N, C-alpha and C positions, 0 to 999 in steps of 0.2 A: 589519326592521332596515335602517338605512342604513349605508353604508360610505364610505371615503375617496373612492371613485369618484363618489359622489353629491354631492360638494362641489367642483366645478371652480371655477376663478377666475371671478368674476362672480356667483356664487350669493349671493343676499341673503335676509335674514330680518328679521322684526320680532317682538319678544317680547310677552308679556303684561305686566302691571304689578305693581309692589310699592309699598306705601306705608310710609314710614318714620315711625313715631310717636315722640313725645317720649320716652316711657319706654324704648323700644327704643334710641334714640340714646344716652341717658344710660347705660343698662346696658352697651351695647357699648363705649362710650368708657371707662367705669370699668374694664373688663376689659382693653381693648386699646390705648387711646389717651387716657390720662387728662389731657387739657388742659382748662383751665377753660371754654373756649368750647364744649366738647363735653359737659361734665359738670355745670356749674353755671349755671342760667338767669340768676341775678343777676350773676355775673361775666361771663357771655357778653354781657349787655346793655351792659356797659361796655367790651367788646372792640371792635376794629375792625369786627367782623361785626355789631354791634348786636343780637345775640341768639344763641340756641342754634343750632348747626349740627351736622350729622352729620360724623363722621370720614370723611375721604376713603377710608380703608380699608374702612369699612362700605359706602360707596357702591360701591366697586370689587367687594366681595364680593356685594352685592345684584345688581349688574349681571352678574357672572360666573355667579351662580346662575340668573338669568333666561335668559342666553344658553345655558348648558348645558342647561337644562330645555326651552327653546322653540326653540333653534337646530337641534335634530334630530340632534346627533352624540353624545349622552351614551352610547348603547350602543356606539358605535364607539371611544370615547375610550380611549386608552392613555397618557394623561398629557399633560404639556406641558413643554417645555424652558424656557418663560419668557414674559414679557410685555415689551413695549417701548412707548415713547412715551406713557407714562401722564401724563395731564394732568387736573388738577381745575380746571375753568374757572369754575364758579359755586358758591356755597355751597348745600348742600341743607339745607333747614329742616324742622323737625317738621311732619308732615302732607303732605310732598311725595310725589307719586306719580311713580314713575320707570318708563321702559321703555327698551329697547335696540334699536337698528337696527344690523345688521352686514352686512358683505360680505366674502366670501372674496377676498383680493387676490392670493394665489398658492397653488398646490397642486402638490406634487411628490412622486413616489414616493421612498421611501428607496432609496439606492444600495446599502446594505449589508444591509438587512433587508426582504426582499420581502413580508413580511406587513403592512407599514405604509406610511403616507405622511404628509406634513407639510402642514397647511393653515394659512396665516397669515390671521387674521380681524381686520379693522379694525372696532372697535365704537364707537358713539356713544351716549351715555346722555343721555336727554332727561327734563325734568320735564313736568308736565301742561300747562304753557303752551308746550311745545315749545322751551324754551330748552335749549341744550347745556350740561350740567353736568359732563361728563367724556368723555374719549376715551382709547382705548388700542388696542394691537394685541397679539394673543395668537397664539402658534403652538401648534397642537394636533396631537398624534400620533394618527392615526386608523387603525383596523384596515382593511385592504384586503379586498375581497370575495374569498372563497375560490374557487379555480378549479374 
């Protein structure tokens, strides 16, 4: 198991991939972001996007899942107080394959709770052509190594 101490500032990771399929994009959007350019291929074709695109929230959740799974801190995770600087930079289209590259930009032990620390991780989400589709920063509360 890894702990907070295993994620000093400068630690980098790269995840595996996830592919967002048309049916998954539509199903997610119908449930969580029912805008026509996410749910209706015909309406999406007439939109400024020129076709169906994934919800930014679906992209964010796919990226978060990849990062949690492949970043190495899932077992140490004690939650998160939030995310910052969320930017959706390019549309994600059906069939897009995504991966995440991340870097711990700061890490500090908790001042009031000695069993945990805070790691701020900057993430960049790429498509298969290595275009940046999204960026965000997330602060993770991580369990510290027992003495």
